[in-house]
C-alpha positions as CSV (number, residue, x, y, z in Angstrom):
1,X,0.0,0.0,0.0
2,X,1.5,3.3,-1.0
3,X,1.7,6.4,1.1
4,X,-1.2,8.0,-0.8
5,X,-3.6,5.5,0.8
6,X,-5.0,6.1,4.2
7,X,-4.1,3.4,6.8
8,X,-7.7,2.5,7.7
9,X,-9.4,-0.8,8.3
10,X,-11.4,-0.5,5.1
11,X,-8.2,-0.2,3.1
12,X,-6.8,-3.3,4.8
13,X,-10.0,-5.2,4.2
14,X,-9.9,-4.1,0.5
15,X,-6.4,-5.4,0.2
16,X,-7.3,-8.7,1.9
17,X,-10.3,-9.1,-0.4
18,X,-8.0,-8.8,-3.5
19,X,-5.5,-11.2,-1.9
20,X,-8.2,-13.8,-1.3
21,X,-9.4,-13.4,-4.9
22,X,-5.8,-14.0,-6.2
23,X,-5.3,-17.0,-3.9
24,X,-8.6,-18.5,-5.0
25,X,-7.8,-18.0,-8.7
26,X,-4.3,-19.6,-8.2
27,X,-5.8,-22.6,-6.4
28,X,-8.5,-23.0,-9.1
29,X,-6.0,-22.8,-11.9
30,X,-3.6,-25.2,-10.3
31,X,-6.4,-27.7,-9.7
32,X,-7.7,-27.4,-13.3
33,X,-4.3,-28.1,-14.7
34,X,-3.6,-31.0,-12.3
35,X,-6.9,-32.7,-12.9
36,X,-7.0,-31.9,-16.7
37,X,-10.3,-30.0,-16.6
38,X,-10.4,-28.6,-20.1
39,X,-14.2,-28.2,-20.3
40,X,-13.8,-24.6,-18.9
41,X,-11.6,-23.7,-21.8
42,X,-14.6,-23.6,-24.1
43,X,-15.9,-20.3,-25.4
44,X,-19.2,-20.6,-23.6
45,X,-17.4,-20.1,-20.3
46,X,-15.6,-16.9,-21.3
47,X,-18.4,-14.5,-20.8
48,X,-19.5,-15.9,-17.4
49,X,-15.9,-15.8,-16.3
50,X,-15.5,-12.2,-17.3
51,X,-18.8,-11.3,-15.5
52,X,-17.8,-13.1,-12.4
53,X,-14.4,-11.4,-12.3
54,X,-16.0,-8.0,-12.9
55,X,-18.6,-8.6,-10.1
56,X,-15.8,-9.6,-7.7
57,X,-13.6,-6.5,-8.5
58,X,-16.6,-4.1,-8.4
59,X,-17.7,-5.7,-5.1
60,X,-14.3,-4.8,-3.6
61,X,-15.1,-1.1,-4.1
62,X,-18.2,-1.6,-1.9
63,X,-15.7,-2.0,1.0
64,X,-14.4,1.5,0.3
65,X,-17.9,3.2,0.4
66,X,-17.1,5.1,3.5
67,X,-13.7,5.8,5.0
68,X,-15.1,6.8,8.4
69,X,-16.1,4.5,11.3
70,X,-19.3,3.5,9.6
71,X,-17.6,2.6,6.3
72,X,-17.2,-1.1,7.0
73,X,-20.9,-1.5,7.9
74,X,-22.0,0.5,4.8
75,X,-19.7,-1.6,2.7
76,X,-21.2,-4.8,4.0
77,X,-24.7,-3.5,3.2
78,X,-23.7,-2.7,-0.4
79,X,-22.1,-6.2,-0.8
80,X,-25.3,-7.8,0.7
81,X,-27.5,-5.8,-1.7
82,X,-25.3,-6.9,-4.6
83,X,-26.2,-10.5,-3.5
84,X,-29.9,-9.6,-3.2
85,X,-29.7,-9.8,0.6
86,X,-31.4,-7.2,2.8
87,X,-29.6,-6.6,6.1
88,X,-31.6,-5.2,9.0
89,X,-30.9,-1.6,10.0
């Protein structure tokens, strides 16, 4: 994290979110190669893969909705709404 980012919990969670996504992708890719899963190389899976990646990355920005003390809870609410879940107030 560069000096231009604030050292808040939301920035830390944002970084952990991306780290988790990178780890999950590496594990998925390694298992695909090891097990010889070539079915996912078909063109029909390209668009869903792009949409899933886009949703994951855009979801990470929900964590940064607010940089104040309520930012984390606001971010969780946005993430929940993206998954069609209504959290109580």
